C-alpha positions in Angstrom: 73.7 68.8 95.8 74.1 71.1 92.9 70.2 70.2 91.3 69.6 70.9 94.7 70.7 74.7 93.7 68.8 74.5 90.4 65.6 73.7 91.3 63.2 76.5 89.8 60.6 75.4 93.1 62.9 76.0 95.6 64.3 79.8 94.0 60.3 80.3 94.2 60.3 79.9 97.3 63.2 81.6 98.5 62.2 84.6 96.3 58.2 84.6 97.6 60.1 84.3 101.5 62.0 87.4 100.7 59.3 89.4 98.8 57.1 88.4 101.8 59.7 90.2 104.2 60.4 92.9 102.4 56.6 93.6 101.6 55.9 93.4 105.9 58.7 95.4 106.3 57.3 98.4 104.1 54.1 98.3 105.5 54.8 99.4 108.6 56.9 101.7 107.9 55.7 105.8 108.2 56.3 106.2 104.5 53.8 103.5 103.4 51.1 104.7 106.1 51.7 108.2 104.0 51.7 106.4 100.8 48.3 105.0 101.8 46.7 107.8 103.3 47.7 110.1 100.1 46.1 107.6 97.9 43.0 106.8 99.8 42.3 111.0 100.5 42.5 111.4 96.2 40.3 108.4 95.9 38.0 110.0 97.9 38.1 113.5 95.9 37.6 111.6 92.5 34.2 109.3 94.1 32.7 112.9 95.1 33.8 115.0 92.0 32.0 111.9 90.0 29.6 112.1 92.1 29.2 115.7 91.8 29.0 115.5 87.7 26.3 112.3 87.6 24.3 114.8 89.7 24.2 117.7 87.5 23.6 115.3 84.6 21.1 113.9 86.1 19.1 117.0 86.9 20.3 118.4 83.0 18.4 115.8 82.1 15.2 116.0 84.2 15.2 119.3 83.0 15.1 118.4 79.6 12.4 115.9 80.3 10.4 118.3 81.2 10.6 120.6 78.2 10.0 117.8 76.4 6.5 117.0 78.4 5.6 120.6 77.9 6.6 120.6 74.6 4.3 117.4 73.7 1.2 119.2 75.3 1.4 122.5 74.0 
């Protein structure tokens, strides 16, 4: 019986079961929902900022290209 409680597999299983129960309880809580909403909102804001920056860089590059074409024709 002592060997049973020394089993690495047993403690790995018990640890996994405890983690699953705790995670399940946390995931259903209001605090977890608030954190998820805040995280998603922040991610969406970062995405919008990156898209605006990329658009600006693209427009600047197109302007530089157009000026280069004009100078090469002159």
